[in-house]
C-alpha positions in Angstrom: -10.7 -22.3 -15.8 -8.1 -20.5 -13.9 -9.2 -19.0 -10.5 -7.6 -15.8 -9.2 -7.9 -14.6 -5.6 -7.7 -10.8 -5.5 -7.4 -9.5 -1.9 -8.5 -5.9 -1.7 -10.4 -6.5 -4.9 -13.2 -4.0 -4.1 -10.5 -1.2 -3.8 -9.0 1.2 -6.2 -6.3 -0.8 -8.0 -8.1 -4.1 -7.0 -11.4 -3.5 -8.7 -9.7 -2.5 -12.0 -7.6 -5.6 -11.8 -10.7 -7.7 -11.2 -12.5 -6.2 -14.2 -9.6 -7.0 -16.5 -9.3 -10.5 -15.2 -13.1 -11.2 -15.6 -12.9 -9.7 -19.2 -10.0 -12.1 -20.0 -12.0 -15.0 -18.9 -10.6 -15.8 -15.4 -12.8 -16.8 -12.5 -12.2 -14.3 -9.7 -12.7 -14.4 -6.0 -12.5 -11.0 -4.2 -11.7 -10.8 -0.5 -12.1 -7.3 1.0 -13.0 -5.9 4.3 -14.7 -2.7 2.9 -12.8 -0.4 5.3 -14.8 2.4 6.6 -12.8 5.3 5.5 -12.8 4.2 1.9 -16.1 2.3 1.4 -18.2 3.2 4.5 -18.7 -0.5 5.1 -20.7 -0.9 1.8 -20.0 -2.7 -1.5 -19.1 -0.1 -4.1 -21.5 0.1 -7.0 -18.7 -0.5 -9.5 -17.9 -4.0 -8.1 -17.9 -6.6 -10.8 -21.0 -8.7 -10.6 -19.3 -11.7 -12.3 -16.7 -12.0 -9.5 -17.3 -13.8 -6.3 -17.2 -11.4 -3.3 -16.2 -12.5 0.2 -16.3 -10.0 3.1 -13.1 -10.7 5.1 -10.1 -9.2 6.8 -6.8 -10.6 5.6 -5.2 -10.3 9.0 -7.7 -12.9 10.3 -5.8 -16.0 9.6 -8.5 -18.5 10.4 -10.3 -17.7 7.1 -7.3 -18.0 4.6 -7.8 -21.7 4.0 -11.3 -21.2 2.8 -10.4 -18.2 0.7 -7.5 -20.1 -1.0 -9.6 -23.3 -1.7 -9.5 -24.0 -5.5 -7.3 -20.9 -6.3 -4.5 -21.0 -8.8 -3.2 -17.4 -8.7 -3.1 -14.9 -5.8 -3.0 -11.1 -6.3 -2.5 -9.7 -2.9 -3.5 -6.0 -2.9 -5.3 -5.7 0.5 -3.6 -2.9 2.3 -4.2 0.2 4.5 -2.9 3.2 2.6 -1.8 6.6 3.7 1.6 7.9 4.6 0.6 10.6 7.0 -2.1 8.5 8.8 0.3 5.6 9.2 2.6 7.8 11.4 0.0 8.0 14.1 -1.7 4.7 13.6 1.4 2.4 13.2 -0.2 -0.6 14.8 -3.3 -0.5 12.5 -1.0 -0.4 9.5 1.3 -3.2 10.7 -1.7 -5.5 11.6 -3.3 -4.9 8.2 -0.3 -4.9 5.9 2.3 -7.0 7.6 0.2 -9.4 9.6 -2.2 -9.8 6.6 0.6 -10.8 4.3 2.2 -13.1 7.0 -1.2 -14.9 7.4 -1.3 -15.5 3.7 2.1 -17.3 3.7 1.4 -19.0 7.0 -1.6 -20.6 5.4 0.4 -21.8 2.4 3.1 -23.2 4.8 0.4 -25.2 6.8 -1.5 -26.7 3.9 0.6 -28.5 1.3 -2.4 -29.4 -0.8 -3.5 -25.8 -1.3 0.1 -24.7 -1.8 0.7 -27.2 -4.7 -2.2 -25.5 -6.6 -0.7 -22.0 -6.5 1.0 -21.1 -9.7 2.0 -17.5 -9.0 1.8 -14.8 -6.3 1.7 -11.1 -7.0 1.9 -8.6 -4.1 1.6 -4.8 -3.9 4.6 -2.9 -2.7 5.2 0.8 -3.1 7.7 3.4 -4.3 7.6 4.8 -0.8 10.1 2.3 0.3 12.8 4.2 -1.6 12.5 7.4 0.6 14.0 10.3 -1.3 14.5 9.8 -5.1 17.6 9.4 -7.2 19.7 12.3 -8.3 22.8 13.1 -10.4 25.5 15.5 -9.5 27.5 17.0 -12.3 30.8 16.3 -10.4 30.0 13.2 -8.4 27.6 11.2 -10.5 24.6 9.2 -9.2 23.6 10.0 -5.6 20.9 8.4 -3.4 20.6 11.1 -0.8 19.2 11.0 2.8 16.2 13.1 3.9 16.7 16.8 3.8 17.6 18.3 7.1 15.0 20.4 9.1 17.5 23.3 9.2 17.6 23.4 5.4 13.8 23.2 5.0 13.2 25.9 7.6 15.3 28.3 5.4 13.0 27.6 2.5 15.7 25.6 0.6 13.7 22.6 -0.7 16.1 21.3 -3.3 18.5 18.4 -3.0 22.2 19.2 -2.8 25.2 16.9 -3.4 26.4 15.7 0.0 30.1 15.9 -1.4 30.1 19.3 -3.0 26.8 21.0 -2.1 25.8 21.6 -5.7 22.1 21.4 -6.7 21.4 18.0 -8.4 19.3 16.7 -11.3 16.4 14.3 -10.7 16.9 10.9 -12.1 14.7 7.9 -12.5 14.9 5.5 -9.5 16.2 2.0 -10.4 15.2 -1.0 -8.4 18.7 -1.3 -7.0 18.4 2.0 -5.0 18.8 1.1 -1.3 15.4 1.3 0.6 15.0 4.3 3.0 11.6 3.9 4.7 10.4 7.2 6.0 6.9 6.3 7.3 5.1 3.4 9.0 3.3 2.8 5.7 6.5 2.4 3.8 7.9 0.0 6.4 4.8 -2.1 6.0 5.1 -2.3 2.3 8.8 -3.2 2.5 7.9 -5.9 4.9 5.2 -7.1 2.5 7.6 -7.5 -0.4 10.3 -9.0 1.8 7.9 -11.6 3.1 6.9 -12.4 -0.4 10.5 -12.6 -1.7 11.5 -14.9 1.2 8.5 -17.3 1.1 7.9 -17.4 -2.6 11.2 -19.2 -3.4 11.0 -21.2 -0.1 7.6 -22.5 -1.2 8.7 -22.9 -4.9 6.0 -20.4 -6.0 6.9 -17.7 -8.6 6.3 -14.5 -6.8 6.3 -10.9 -8.0 6.5 -7.6 -5.9 5.3 -4.5 -7.8 6.6 -1.2 -6.5 3.7 1.0 -7.6 4.4 4.7 -8.0 1.6 7.3 -7.7 -1.4 5.5 -9.0 -4.4 7.6 -10.0 -7.7 7.4 -11.8 -11.4 6.6 -11.4 -12.5 4.8 -8.2 -9.8 6.5 -6.0 -11.8 7.6 -3.1 -12.7 11.4 -3.2 -13.7 11.4 0.4 -10.6 9.7 1.9 -8.1 12.5 3.0 -5.3 9.9 3.1 -5.4 8.8 -0.5 -3.5 10.1 -3.5 -2.9 13.9 -4.3 -5.0 13.7 -7.5 -8.2 12.8 -5.7 -7.5 15.1 -2.7 -7.0 18.0 -5.1 -10.1 17.1 -7.1 -12.2 16.8 -4.0 -11.0 20.3 -2.8 -11.8 21.9 -6.1 -15.3 20.2 -6.4 -16.0 21.6 -2.9 -14.8 25.2 -3.9 -11.7 25.0 -1.8 -8.0 25.6 -2.8 -5.8 22.7 -3.2 -3.0 23.0 -0.6 0.5 22.5 -1.8 3.4 22.2 0.6 6.9 23.6 -0.1 7.0 25.5 -3.4 5.1 23.1 -5.6 8.0 22.3 -7.8 8.4 18.8 -6.2 8.0 16.0 -8.7 5.9 12.7 -8.7 5.5 9.9 -11.1 1.8 9.3 -11.9 0.6 6.1 -13.5 -3.0 5.5 -14.6 -4.8 2.7 -12.7 -5.8 0.8 -15.7 -2.1 0.6 -16.8 -1.3 -0.8 -13.4 -4.1 -3.4 -13.7 -2.6 -4.4 -17.1 0.8 -4.8 -15.5 -0.8 -7.2 -13.0 -2.4 -9.2 -15.8 0.8 -9.4 -17.8 2.7 -10.6 -14.8 0.0 -13.3 -14.1 0.2 -14.5 -17.7 4.0 -14.7 -18.3 5.3 -18.0 -17.2 8.4 -17.8 -15.0 8.0 -14.1 -14.4 9.1 -13.2 -10.9 11.1 -10.7 -8.8 10.8 -7.0 -7.8 9.8 -4.3 -10.4 8.9 -0.7 -10.5 5.5 0.2 -12.0 5.3 3.8 -13.0 5.0 6.1 -16.0 8.7 7.4 -16.1 7.2 10.8 -16.7 7.7 13.6 -14.1 4.8 15.9 -13.0 5.3 18.8 -10.6 2.6 19.1 -7.9 1.9 22.7 -9.3 1.2 21.1 -12.7 -1.1 18.5 -11.1 -3.3 21.2 -9.5 -3.3 23.2 -12.7 -4.3 20.2 -15.0 -7.1 19.2 -12.6 -8.4 22.7 -12.4 -8.3 23.1 -16.3 -10.1 19.8 -16.9 -12.7 20.5 -14.2 -13.2 24.1 -15.5 -12.5 25.7 -12.1 -10.0 28.5 -12.0 -9.1 28.1 -8.3 -5.5 29.0 -7.6 -3.8 26.5 -5.3 -2.5 27.7 -1.9 1.2 27.2 -2.0 2.4 27.3 1.6 6.1 27.4 1.2 6.0 25.4 4.5 7.1 21.7 4.9 6.1 18.5 6.5 9.1 16.7 7.8 9.4 13.3 6.2 8.1 14.4 2.8 10.3 13.7 -0.1 11.2 16.1 -2.9 11.1 14.0 -6.0 10.4 10.6 -7.3 10.5 9.2 -10.8 10.3 5.6 -11.9 12.9 3.8 -13.9 10.7 1.4 -15.9 13.5 -0.2 -17.9 13.5 -3.5 -15.9 9.8 -4.2 -16.3 9.7 -3.0 -19.9 12.5 -5.3 -20.8 11.1 -8.4 -18.8 7.4 -7.9 -19.5 7.0 -5.5 -22.4 5.1 -3.2 -20.1 4.6 0.4 -21.4 1.9 2.7 -19.8 -0.6 3.8 -22.5 -2.7 6.6 -20.7 -1.1 10.0 -20.4 -1.5 12.1 -17.3 -4.1 14.6 -18.8 -6.1 11.7 -20.4 -6.1 10.0 -16.9 -7.3 13.2 -15.2 -10.1 13.6 -17.8 -11.3 10.1 -17.0 -11.0 10.8 -13.3 -13.0 14.0 -13.6 -15.7 12.4 -15.7 -16.1 9.6 -13.1 -16.3 12.2 -10.3 -19.5 13.7 -11.8 -21.6 10.9 -10.2 -19.4 10.4 -7.1 -19.7 11.9 -3.7 -16.7 14.0 -2.7 -16.4 15.0 1.0 -13.5 17.2 1.5 -11.9 16.2 4.8 -8.3 17.4 4.1 -8.4 20.2 6.8 -9.6 17.8 9.4 -6.9 15.3 8.6 -4.3 18.1 8.7 -5.5 19.2 12.1 -5.3 15.7 13.3 -1.8 15.2 11.9 -0.6 18.4 13.6 -2.2 17.7 16.9 -0.6 14.2 17.1 2.8 14.9 15.4 3.4 18.6 15.1 5.0 19.6 11.8 
């Protein structure tokens, strides 16, 4: 029986991936440190009972040999997540995300016997490595712009303009070929993760995949962690009778992909022989942040208007949208769950889940340490 090691397997994407692997007949070992701000140091009730659970921190290299014993496939999802928090806790993020990945490959380098057994490695990267999205100017074609200037944002002009002619540009899907432009400590750590994987996978003759996940959402995304995705943050605010807070004008666009679709991409990558490389994993469907707040409110049955600040956070991007053509062609991957269907599943799950709204505290901490 094929044994799969899933680091971060008690987490959001990890637990759904574990469930799918167990259902497909794989033997699964989970390594997770049950980070306090996500799990409060406790095993989640949804953790699959048929998977082996090991409490451990991937940045602690002395344990990797034991975790890798008897393993055929590695799905490395363990990571600290949160763009804003990473900007004032850079060492924590580097230790968890970069050092944790380096320790994995260091263990494989040192132990040839274990290395020979590994048939594939899948690692979690992030769409955040792209920085600002991709755009098209009617006069100058495809543009990969830099971050918007503070002076522009202070005037309330949030749109992207062609650097050549100044015209407003159309949002386009981001291809994997877009040059990275890391704008947060978190994005730097994810780019380092995929680079380590792409260097050492071929060096060790192990087929290796790096998935650049876009905005993953769905059940099991912590409703009490103010550094997690916007869907769970908005839902937590509404459950607690508070307004969702939207920066800029709310017309900024994100690409939301349902968590079970992401788990299926992981499984498909595991199964396909010879599949390797770097791929986007998104829906390819744009959702404005105003639409996100409205959909969650409608499904929840709470008519609480969002607070649209028309203010900005320097470092935020305006738009992102996944170009899924590469993974669709190579793997046949097509997301199945629509945004509304996913929100309905998230809201249903939230009915039996604690939701502590800590958004205001997190914002105060960010402003105290970083300013705008």
